[in-house]
Structure formats: C-alpha cells, structure tokens
Backbone as CSV, one residue per row, in Angstrom:
resi,resn,N_x,N_y,N_z,CA_x,CA_y,CA_z,C_x,C_y,C_z
1,MET,0.851,-1.176,0.000,0.000,0.000,0.000,0.897,1.240,0.000
2,PRO,0.592,2.223,-0.818,1.409,3.438,-0.884,1.417,4.188,0.448
3,GLN,2.553,4.820,0.724,2.700,5.561,1.979,1.675,6.679,2.107
4,GLU,1.284,7.280,1.004,0.298,8.355,1.063,-1.031,7.841,1.623
5,GLN,-1.414,6.636,1.255,-2.645,6.038,1.774,-2.493,5.704,3.256
6,ILE,-1.346,5.142,3.627,-1.100,4.834,5.035,-1.114,6.120,5.853
7,LEU,-0.501,7.191,5.323,-0.480,8.483,5.999,-1.900,8.961,6.280
8,LYS,-2.771,8.886,5.294,-4.157,9.319,5.474,-4.849,8.500,6.562
9,GLU,-4.637,7.192,6.538,-5.297,6.324,7.506,-4.798,6.556,8.926
10,VAL,-3.488,6.682,9.105,-2.966,6.884,10.465,-3.308,8.276,10.980
11,TYR,-3.381,9.262,10.097,-3.784,10.599,10.519,-5.251,10.594,10.938
12,ASN,-6.108,9.976,10.137,-7.536,9.906,10.466,-7.802,9.116,11.746
13,ALA,-6.892,8.191,12.077,-7.020,7.404,13.309,-6.345,8.107,14.497
14,ASN,-5.859,9.327,14.275,-5.189,10.126,15.313,-3.949,9.438,15.880
15,LEU,-3.229,8.707,15.027,-1.992,8.051,15.462,-0.777,8.940,15.254
16,ILE,-0.867,9.898,14.330,0.217,10.850,14.107,-0.381,12.226,13.845
17,THR,0.470,13.234,13.941,0.085,14.582,13.552,1.082,15.057,12.506
18,TYR,0.629,15.962,11.669,1.526,16.514,10.666,2.515,17.458,11.341
19,PRO,3.764,17.502,10.863,4.740,18.438,11.418,4.310,19.882,11.156
20,THR,4.755,20.785,12.012,4.465,22.200,11.847,5.252,22.751,10.670
21,LEU,4.568,23.469,9.789,5.226,24.080,8.639,6.016,25.297,9.097
22,ILE,7.268,25.340,8.742,8.143,26.454,9.092,8.204,27.408,7.912
23,GLU,8.073,28.692,8.184,8.125,29.721,7.134,9.383,29.553,6.296
24,GLY,9.241,29.605,5.004,10.382,29.489,4.101,10.815,28.061,3.838
25,GLN,10.025,27.100,4.269,10.386,25.693,4.127,10.044,25.125,2.753
26,LEU,9.213,25.819,1.993,8.845,25.317,0.670,10.033,25.379,-0.270
27,GLY,10.368,24.260,-0.855,11.523,24.191,-1.743,11.190,24.629,-3.156
28,PRO,12.216,24.793,-3.971,12.020,25.281,-5.335,11.514,24.221,-6.324
29,ASP,11.717,22.950,-6.033,11.348,21.882,-6.957,9.870,21.532,-6.785
30,ARG,9.032,22.038,-7.655,7.582,21.847,-7.551,7.131,20.475,-8.065
31,THR,8.055,19.603,-8.447,7.679,18.266,-8.903,7.726,17.253,-7.762
32,LYS,8.271,17.640,-6.614,8.413,16.724,-5.481,7.606,17.245,-4.302
33,TRP,6.425,16.674,-4.085,5.540,17.094,-3.006,5.523,16.054,-1.899
34,CYS,5.703,16.492,-0.670,5.619,15.602,0.479,4.301,15.866,1.191
35,GLY,3.424,14.889,1.180,2.132,15.020,1.828,2.222,15.018,3.342
36,PHE,3.317,14.517,3.896,3.511,14.513,5.352,3.960,15.888,5.839
37,HIS,4.986,16.427,5.199,5.499,17.739,5.592,4.733,18.894,4.943
38,LYS,3.975,18.568,3.896,3.231,19.564,3.114,4.168,20.628,2.536
39,ILE,5.226,20.136,1.907,6.212,21.012,1.275,6.645,20.427,-0.064
40,TYR,7.186,21.274,-0.906,7.834,20.843,-2.140,9.305,20.710,-1.829
41,GLU,9.757,19.507,-1.651,11.171,19.261,-1.379,11.546,17.827,-1.699
42,HIS,10.677,16.908,-1.316,10.893,15.484,-1.572,9.520,14.823,-1.693
43,ASN,9.477,13.652,-2.293,8.223,12.920,-2.476,7.806,12.241,-1.174
44,THR,6.513,12.082,-1.000,5.991,11.399,0.184,6.589,10.002,0.293
45,GLN,6.715,9.314,-0.838,7.255,7.953,-0.837,8.696,7.888,-0.325
46,LYS,9.428,8.987,-0.407,10.833,8.996,0.020,11.041,9.793,1.308
47,CYS,9.966,10.139,1.985,10.044,10.943,3.206,10.562,10.081,4.358
48,LEU,11.789,10.359,4.797,12.399,9.561,5.855,11.661,9.701,7.179
49,ALA,11.173,10.889,7.485,10.432,11.085,8.737,9.155,10.244,8.737
50,LEU,8.445,10.209,7.625,7.223,9.409,7.537,7.553,7.919,7.570
51,ILE,8.598,7.521,6.880,9.016,6.117,6.894,9.307,5.677,8.325
52,ARG,10.017,6.505,9.089,10.327,6.172,10.491,9.058,6.085,11.338
53,GLN,8.120,7.012,11.120,6.855,6.983,11.865,6.081,5.699,11.564
54,ILE,6.008,5.336,10.285,5.293,4.119,9.891,5.965,2.889,10.477
55,GLU,7.298,2.837,10.428,8.024,1.696,10.995,7.769,1.586,12.493
56,TYR,7.801,2.716,13.191,7.563,2.714,14.633,6.156,2.220,14.953
57,LEU,5.168,2.764,14.263,3.784,2.362,14.514,3.537,0.902,14.149
58,THR,4.248,0.416,13.131,4.127,-0.993,12.757,4.675,-1.878,13.867
59,LYS,5.835,-1.520,14.415,6.445,-2.300,15.496,5.620,-2.244,16.776
60,MET,4.988,-1.103,17.050,4.215,-0.929,18.276,2.821,-1.547,18.184
61,GLY,2.377,-1.889,16.990,1.124,-2.595,16.848,0.039,-1.944,16.019
62,PRO,-0.177,-0.604,16.111,-1.314,-0.025,15.394,-1.306,-0.254,13.882
63,LEU,-0.151,-0.468,13.311,-0.082,-0.649,11.855,0.367,-2.049,11.451
64,GLU,0.253,-3.000,12.335,0.768,-4.320,11.981,0.038,-4.938,10.799
65,LYS,-1.165,-4.432,10.491,-1.871,-4.947,9.308,-1.130,-4.590,8.020
66,TYR,-0.230,-3.586,8.072,0.552,-3.199,6.905,1.894,-3.915,6.818
67,ALA,2.269,-4.612,7.883,3.572,-5.290,7.898,3.556,-6.439,6.897
68,TRP,4.664,-6.589,6.208,4.787,-7.694,5.262,5.035,-8.980,6.028
69,LYS,4.384,-10.004,5.601,4.602,-11.328,6.165,5.353,-12.137,5.121
70,LYS,6.041,-13.159,5.551,6.801,-13.990,4.605,5.911,-14.522,3.496
71,SER,4.660,-14.799,3.802,3.746,-15.338,2.786,3.327,-14.278,1.775
72,ASP,3.577,-12.966,2.078,3.224,-11.894,1.157,4.219,-11.763,0.013
73,HIS,5.386,-12.326,0.128,6.441,-12.143,-0.887,6.372,-13.168,-1.962
C-alpha cells in the first residue's frame, strides 16, 4: 500500500500529527511534493520522517496490518 494512503489512515485514526510548517520551508522543486510535511522538497514515498513513523507504529502494533509477512512475498 502506498505511503500516502497509510499516511491518510494513520492521521484519520489520530496516530500521528503533521509536522508544523516552518516559514520558508517550501523548496524550489515543484515536482516533489511531500504530503507529510506539506512542502515541495521530496516525495511522500521517500520521506524519511514518515518512513520512520510508519516503521515505529508498525512495530508498536497499530499498523501491523501493513507489515509484510513472509507469505506476502
């Protein structure tokens, strides 16, 4: 499942909050949008902060339905 979909689900379940936008944080590359940070700088799929949040929530249990099982490969 794409990270953008997982982001929407965990946000709607109140498991995470979006980071605070800092003035001047919008980058010049308008082709790379991060739905987690809500900035043009990198793609949501490559957002390290979101990846870490998803990994943490997966290990702690709320997102274990997204964890890959050996039978999924």
